[in-house]
C-alpha positions in Angstrom: 27.2 -24.1 -58.6 25.6 -24.2 -55.2 22.3 -22.0 -54.2 22.9 -22.3 -50.7 23.5 -19.1 -49.0 27.1 -18.8 -47.5 28.1 -18.9 -43.6 28.5 -14.9 -44.2 25.0 -14.5 -45.7 23.2 -16.2 -43.0 22.3 -13.4 -40.1 22.6 -14.7 -36.4 19.2 -15.0 -34.3 18.3 -12.5 -31.6 18.7 -15.7 -29.4 22.2 -16.2 -30.8 23.2 -12.3 -30.1 21.6 -11.8 -27.2 19.8 -8.6 -28.3 15.9 -9.1 -28.1 13.7 -6.4 -30.2 11.0 -5.1 -28.0 7.3 -6.0 -29.5 5.8 -3.6 -32.1 4.6 -0.3 -30.8 6.6 -1.0 -27.7 9.3 1.5 -26.4 12.6 0.0 -26.0 13.5 -1.1 -22.6 14.7 1.8 -20.5 17.7 1.6 -17.7 16.1 2.4 -13.8 18.4 5.7 -14.2 16.6 7.0 -17.2 13.0 6.0 -15.9 13.9 8.0 -12.7 15.1 10.7 -14.4 11.5 10.8 -17.0 9.6 10.4 -13.6 11.5 13.5 -12.1 9.9 14.3 -8.4 7.9 11.1 -8.8 11.0 9.2 -8.2 11.7 10.9 -5.0 8.1 10.3 -3.8 8.6 6.6 -4.3 12.1 6.5 -2.5 10.8 8.6 0.3 7.5 6.7 0.4 9.3 3.3 0.4 12.6 4.3 3.1 10.7 6.9 5.5 7.9 5.4 7.3 10.0 2.3 8.6 12.4 4.4 10.0 9.7 6.7 11.8 7.9 3.6 13.3 11.3 2.8 15.2 10.8 6.3 16.9 7.3 6.0 17.5 7.6 2.4 19.2 10.6 3.5 21.5 8.4 6.2 22.9 5.0 4.2 22.7 4.3 4.0 26.4 4.9 7.9 27.0 3.1 9.1 23.8 0.1 6.5 24.6 -0.1 7.9 28.4 0.0 11.6 27.0 -2.8 11.2 24.6 -4.7 9.3 27.2 -4.4 12.0 29.6 -6.0 14.6 27.2 -9.2 12.0 27.0 -11.3 13.4 24.1 -8.7 16.0 22.7 -6.1 13.2 22.7 -8.0 11.4 20.6 -8.6 13.9 18.1 -5.1 14.6 18.1 -4.2 10.9 17.5 -6.6 11.0 14.3 -5.0 14.5 13.5 -1.6 12.9 13.7 -2.0 9.8 12.0 -3.6 11.8 9.2 -0.8 13.9 8.5 2.2 11.6 9.4 0.7 9.0 7.3 -0.1 11.1 4.6 3.2 12.6 4.2 4.9 9.1 4.5 6.4 9.9 7.7 5.0 6.5 9.7 3.5 3.5 8.5 0.1 3.0 9.1 0.3 -0.3 11.1 2.7 1.7 13.8 -0.1 4.4 13.7 -2.8 1.7 14.3 -0.9 -0.1 17.3 -0.5 3.5 19.0 -4.4 3.6 18.8 -5.0 0.4 20.2 -2.2 0.9 22.4 -3.6 4.2 23.9 -7.3 3.9 23.9 -8.1 0.3 22.9 -10.7 -0.8 20.7 -13.7 1.7 21.6 -12.1 4.7 20.9 -9.0 3.8 18.8 -10.7 1.7 16.2 -12.8 5.0 14.7 -9.9 7.4 15.2 -7.8 5.2 13.3 -10.1 4.7 10.5 -10.3 8.6 10.4 -6.6 9.0 10.7 -5.7 6.8 7.6 -8.7 8.0 5.5 -7.8 11.5 5.7 -3.9 10.5 5.6 -4.8 8.8 2.0 -6.3 12.1 1.0 -3.3 13.8 2.1 -1.0 11.4 0.0 -3.3 11.8 -3.0 -3.2 15.5 -2.8 0.4 15.4 -3.0 1.0 12.7 -5.5 -1.1 13.6 -8.5 -0.1 17.1 -9.0 3.6 15.9 -8.7 3.1 13.4 -10.9 1.3 15.6 -13.8 1.5 13.7 -16.9 4.8 12.0 -16.5 3.7 8.6 -15.3 0.6 8.3 -17.7 3.1 9.1 -20.6 5.5 6.3 -19.2 2.8 3.7 -19.1 1.2 4.8 -22.5 4.6 3.6 -24.0 4.3 0.2 -22.9 1.6 -2.0 -24.0 1.8 -4.4 -21.2 1.8 -1.6 -18.4 -1.1 0.2 -20.5 -3.3 -3.0 -20.3 -2.7 -3.1 -16.4 -3.6 0.6 -16.3 -6.8 -0.2 -18.3 -7.6 -3.1 -16.1 -7.7 -0.6 -13.3 -9.4 2.1 -14.9 -11.7 0.9 -17.9 -13.3 -1.9 -16.7 -16.3 -0.2 -14.9 -16.4 1.3 -11.1 -17.5 -2.0 -9.5 -14.3 -3.8 -10.7 -12.1 -0.6 -10.2 -13.5 -0.7 -6.6 -12.6 -4.3 -6.0 -8.7 -3.8 -7.3 -7.9 -0.9 -5.2 -9.9 -3.0 -2.1 -7.6 -5.8 -2.7 -4.7 -3.7 -3.1 -5.1 -2.2 0.1 -6.3 -5.8 2.2 -2.9 -7.0 2.7 -1.4 -6.3 5.8 1.9 -5.8 3.7 0.5 -3.4 1.4 2.7 -0.3 1.6 0.4 2.5 2.5 2.5 5.7 1.0 3.6 3.9 -2.1 0.2 2.6 -2.9 -1.3 6.6 -2.5 1.5 7.5 -5.0 0.8 4.9 -7.5 -3.3 5.1 -7.2 -3.0 8.9 -7.6 -0.2 8.8 -10.3 -2.4 6.9 -12.6 -5.5 8.8 -11.9 -7.4 6.6 -10.1 -11.1 8.8 -9.4 -11.2 9.9 -6.1 -14.4 8.3 -5.1 -13.1 4.9 -5.9 -9.8 5.6 -4.0 -11.9 6.8 -0.8 -14.0 3.9 -0.5 -11.6 1.1 -1.7 -9.0 2.6 1.1 -11.4 2.8 3.4 -13.3 -1.0 2.9 -9.6 -2.5 2.1 -7.9 -1.2 5.5 -10.5 -1.4 7.8 -10.2 -5.2 8.7 -6.4 -5.4 8.8 -6.3 -2.0 11.4 -9.0 -3.5 13.2 -7.0 -6.7 14.2 -3.8 -4.7 14.6 -5.7 -2.4 17.1 -7.0 -5.1 18.7 -3.6 -6.8 19.2 -2.0 -3.8 20.5 -5.1 -3.1 22.9 -4.5 -6.7 24.7 -0.8 -6.3 24.6 -1.3 -2.9 26.3 -3.7 -4.0 29.1 -0.8 -6.6 29.8 2.2 -4.8 29.7 1.7 -1.2 29.8 3.3 0.7 33.0 0.2 3.1 33.1 -2.8 0.5 32.6 -5.4 1.8 34.5 -7.5 -1.2 34.8 -5.8 -3.9 37.0 -8.5 -6.5 36.2 -8.0 -6.2 32.5 -4.1 -6.1 33.3 -4.4 -9.5 35.1 -5.6 -11.4 32.0 -3.7 -15.1 32.0 -0.8 -15.4 29.6 -2.4 -17.8 27.5 -5.0 -15.5 26.5 -2.4 -13.0 24.9 -0.4 -15.5 23.5 -3.7 -16.9 21.7 -4.8 -13.5 20.7 -1.3 -12.9 19.2 -1.2 -16.2 17.2 -4.9 -16.0 16.0 -4.1 -11.9 14.9 -0.9 -13.3 12.7 -2.8 -15.7 11.1 -5.8 -13.9 10.3 -3.5 -11.1 8.7 -1.9 -13.8 6.8 -5.4 -15.4 5.4 -6.5 -12.2 4.7 -3.3 -11.2 2.6 -3.5 -14.6 1.1 -7.1 -14.3 -0.1 -6.4 -10.3 -1.1 -3.3 -11.5 -3.4 -5.1 -14.3 -4.8 -8.2 -12.7 -5.9 -6.2 -9.5 -7.1 -4.1 -12.1 -9.3 -7.2 -13.4 -10.7 -9.0 -10.0 -11.3 -6.2 -8.4 -13.3 -5.0 -11.5 -15.3 -8.8 -12.0 -16.7 -8.8 -8.4 -17.7 -4.8 -8.6 -19.0 -5.9 -11.4 -21.4 -9.0 -9.8 -22.7 -6.9 -6.5 -23.3 -4.1 -8.4 -25.2 -6.5 -10.2 -27.1 -7.9 -7.1 -28.1 -4.5 -5.5 -29.4 -3.6 -8.8 -31.3 
């Protein structure tokens, strides 16, 4: 009589059934709808932060020249109004920072536009933090703690020392395609300390803001209907084209370096975290 198990006694493997079992200690995979339901108002803020700013930029670009003229006509008050408007509209995810930075360069040039833009996105990030943190409450933290892989990433951000945390935040802010409002929401939801949040935001966004402002200022001097300085408006075409090309290349290089550095920093800590849990 054979002792070999019959076919009916052999249980199919996970690969054969298509059903996978989550690792020990990790919650079963949830659908996007279930996650959104658990996040509550945070999910709404996420959708708003991703969808609304691009729509706001369309309106701003359409009226760019008129708004720039109006701001310039108010001189020093116009700079203040620009910075305050930048902060409120970016902080509430109504405008993307690149659009507001373009307006600063278009209206005021680098000299006044750059410091006003720095103040605008800095205070805008504080508004975003102030809205997102109490809205998120403990919802995001509880969801992260149920998933070891997510938890390791959060530890890489918050529990690796102030210097590394500041570096990660700076690298998150540095790429030109980093969404300002969404990043505000994520960093506030995972309880990043305010000091590191502010410094990382300022250091990370300053380079790309400066490049965008400079580019907008050069184009404004060439094409604005209300350009005051005729000598500046008479710059040759090749100068403007070269400035555009170099600015785009600089933004691309900054983004590439930042993304690679961020991947390296987080992967190093992730490897250590996984080994520790094993």
